[in-house]
N, C-alpha and C positions, 0 to 999 in steps of 0.2 A: 782723593780716588783717581787712578787715572783710566781714561777708554782707551778698544782697541784702536790702532791704525786701519785706515780704510783706504779701498782699492782708490785707484785714479778715478775723477770724475769724467762722466760722459761729457761731451760739447757736441753741441747740435746748430746748424744754421737755426738764425733767428727766424727766418720765415715757414723755420718748420713748426711753429707752435705759436706765433701770435697773430692774433687777428687784430688787425688794427683797430686805434678806438681814439688814437690823439692826445698827445702830451700838451698839455696844460700850465698853469702856475704853480710849477712842484715846491713844497714846503721844504723837502728835505728833510734828514734827522736832527733833532735837535736836540744836542749834547749837552754836558756841563753840570752844575753843581745847583743851581736857580733856575728858575722859568722863562730869565731873559738871555739864555746862553745862547752863543753861536750858532747857526746852523751849520751842519755837515752833512754831504748829500754822499760820501762813499765810506764804507769802514776800514777802521784801523789795519793796517799788513799786522798778522800775527806773527810775520817774521822765521824764519827758519825750521822754527822746533814745531811740528803739528803733533805733539800730543794731547791729548783734549783729559783735561780737569775736570770732575765732578762734586759737586756736595750738595747736601740736603738744609733745608732750610723750612719753618717753622711760621705760618702766622695766625693769627686767632680771630674769629668771624665769633664775637660774643664766647662763647661758652667751648665752640666745636675747633678745633685745632686742623690747621687745613696744609698740607704736604707738598712745599715746591721743591723744585729739581732745576739744578743750573751747572751747565757746562760752557766751557769757555777753552779756548788753549793756553794754558799756563796757569797759574793760580796767580790771585789778583796781588799785587806788591806795591805798596806803597809808594805816592809819587808818581804811577805807570800814566801814560796818556791814556784818556779816557776812549774807550772803546763803543760803539752803538750796539743795543740792548734790543731783542728779540723776543719777546713773549708771543707762545704758542697755545692757545686753549682748545681744549680739546672735545671730542664730540658726545652721542650720546650713548652707549655699545661698549665702548674702553675705555679706560682709565689713564693717564697721561704717558706714563714711559711707555706701554705697550703702543700707544697710538705714534709717538715722537721718538723714541729711545729705543725702537726693538733691535733684538740680534739674532738674524737669523741664519745658522751656519752654514757654510761653505757656499751659499745664496748673494755674497755681496753686499753693500751698506744699504741697510734699511734705516738708519738712523737720522732722521730730521736735524736732530740737535748736532750731530756729529759734524754732518755735511756743512751746516752755517755756524759751528763753533770754527773751523777749518778755513772759513771766509773771514773771519776777521769779526765776528759777534760774539756777545755776551747773552747766552741762549739762556731763556729762563721759561720753564710751565710751572704746572699746578694741577693736585687733582681734587676736583669740586667736589662739593658737599655728598658724602654718599659713595662717595670711588676708590679704587685703590688705597692709599696706604692716609687718605683724608679720613677724620673724623667725620659720623653722621647726625644731621639735628633731628632724621627723623621725618624730615621734610619729603616732598618729590622734587627737589634740587630742580627744580621751573630755571627757565632766563631769566626771572626776576631776582632767584635766589642764587646761581650764577654771576650776574652783575656784581651781587655783594660779594660774593668771593672775591673776585677780582679789586673791590673796594677794597679786601681786608688786605690781598698779598701786596698790592701796587706799593703801599709805603713800605715793606721790606724790599722791595729791587732798589726803590729809590734809597733807602738805607745805604746797601750793598755797593749800588753802584755809584752813586752822588747823581744819579739821571734824573730830571724829572720826566723825561720825554723819552718813549720809546715804539719800536714798531710792534705793530700787535701782526699774528697768522691766527685763524681759527676755522678747522674745519668743519661741513656739517651743522651741528646745532651750536657746534663749540664757534662759526666762523657768526651764528644769530648772536649768542653771547659777547663777541667780541663788539660786534655790530652796534648791539645796545650798551654796551661800556662806553665804547667810542661817542654814544650822545648825551653819555650821565657822566663822563670825566674828559670831555676832550682836550684838556689842557695835558694830559699823562699819554697823546697817543701822536706818534709821527704819521709812518703810512700804515695802512691797514692793507691785510688782504684775505679775502672774502672765499675760501674753496669749498667747494661743494655745497654753496649757499642756497638756500630757500626762502623766497622773499613774500609771495600771497601761497604760493602751491596751487595752483592754477594748473590743472593739464597734466598734474603728477600723479603716476598710477601709486606711488610709495605713500605718497597724502593720504591718497583716497582710500589705501588698506589701513592706516591709521586712524581715520576718521570712523570708520566700522567699526572699531575698537575703541571710542572714548569713552564709553560708559565703564569698560574694563579698565582703564585707564583713570577712569577718575576715582572710580571706587577704593584703589591698590595706590600707595605712593613708592611700591615697587614693582618693577616687574621681570620674570622672568630670562636669564640671560645664562643661556649654558651654550654646550659645544655646538648643539645642532643649531642654535640661533645664530653663534656668529660666523658657522660656515654659510648661512643662509645671506647675510649681509654681501658674500661673493658671487653672491651667485643672483639672486634677487632681480640685477638690473638683465639679466640674460646673456651676461659676458664673463663668465667666470673664467675663459682663456686670458683673461687679462691680469690675471693672479698666478703666482707659482703656487700648489697647491702648501710647500714648506711653509709660504708665510702664516696661512691659518692654522695649520696647526703650532707654531711658533708662538699666535695670539690665545689661541687657547689654552696651551701650556703655563703662561703668565697669568692669565683673566681667569682661571680656573682655582685661584689662591684665593682670589677673594669672594668665593662663592659664585653660587647660581643665578641671584638677585642684585639687582640694580638701580637706580633711581626711574621712575616713569615719566617723571615733569616733563624734559624735553619732548618724548613723542608723544603729549598731549598737547602742549602747546603747538608742535607744529602740524597736529589734526585738528584743534578746534579756536586757534587763538590768532593765528598768520594774519596779517604781518606785524611784527614785531620790533621792526626796526623803520624809522622812517628817515628815505634817502635826503630826503631836504636837511636831516639834522645829523647828518653826518659830515663834518668839514673836511677832514684830512684826505689828502691823497687817496684812493683806493684802485686795488687790484682785484677784478673779481674774476676768478678760475674756477673752472668745469670740465669733469670729462665728457665727451661728446656723447656718451651713452648715459649718462647720470640720472638714473629716473626717481632720484628725489627734486627735481624743477625740469623748466624748460629753457629755452633761449628767450622765448617771449615772457615768460616770468621775469628771467631777471635783466634782461633788457629793458624793462618797465623799471625795475630800478635805477640800474646805471644810469639811465638817459634823467632823473631827478636828482644824480648827485651833483653839488654847486661845487665843487671844488674840478677845474679844470683837468688837474693831472689825475687821470684815469684810464684803467686799460680793461680793456673785458678779454677774459683768453679762452679757447676752447682748444683741449688736448687730446688728439687722437688714438685711436684704441685704447682709451681708457674709459672706465663707469665710473660709478659714484666714490668709491674709496682710492683716491689717486695717488698718496700717498703709500698708500700700498702695491701699486700696482706695477707691472714689467716696466712699463714707461714712467717713471718715477723721475727719471731723470731730466723729463721734460718740464715737469714741474718746477723741479731745482733749479733750472734754466730761467724758467721767467719768474719765479720772484727773487733771483739772485741779480736778476739785470732791473726790476723795479723798485726790490731796496735802494741798489748800487746807483740808480741814474742821479743825474744832478738834477738841482732846480733850473726851471726855466728861467731867462733872463726877460723879467718885469718890462713890458712897454709903454 
């Protein structure tokens, strides 16, 4: 299948989006067919052809089938050079194609997958247990379940790409899933991007609201997620103007195909079980990125996590005029810019 061409990407001065965090000893991307592959710091050039190829795959977690979605420039060819792999992990309330491959007619490019496919990445994502096109075990699809989903999915990516190590990007509870997976299977993690992450939830207005619903969330493995709830995602931080209303309409049109209920596990985890990621056990280079008006976390909460990361190759970025859902925002180009620069940055010379 072929994706539609995207409009030209925005470019902004580096000083507009990055708050200094210091670069240390970067590991770079590990590329190859075995764990001792050579490091590669930048993506392979996709050439002049910018048409995006896509394909669907399946992984099995026990008896549950998990749906994977892949995009890259051009179909895979025998003997071609390897290109870096980027795996995207979705959050609590929307399935993965709506999160990372959304089409909003007449409003420009909203597909994170298309953006990074055209940067030379082999981009993968997956619907977690109980979301989107994946099957459901009937559990509440909490963070621990999400890690098991990733453990089931990554061997499929390794088989198809020949690469043992890949970059991970997660947003919101997807960032918690990605961080928890990086603890569990660090051998598969190159660079790690934690977008709209929550560490302990201290001082978070939204975590306080979820805590008030803890008994309800414990009582039912699924929660209501109708059109009104989706709209609330974009207004709850008090900065609805950060988004085009057409984005909400496009998400609702896609997500309602899957019904008005989704798993409740990540909401419960974030209400009562934080922290779920130990920064001292995350050894990869890390980019932490948040919107300046994100009600899911505070700077103090995230900087506590940031300070304890053991890898010197780490960055902390705040995006101006954005709220929690940065990938859907009017300023999403700032997100793309920061992530592109982090993933493509060269490894530091070791002193």
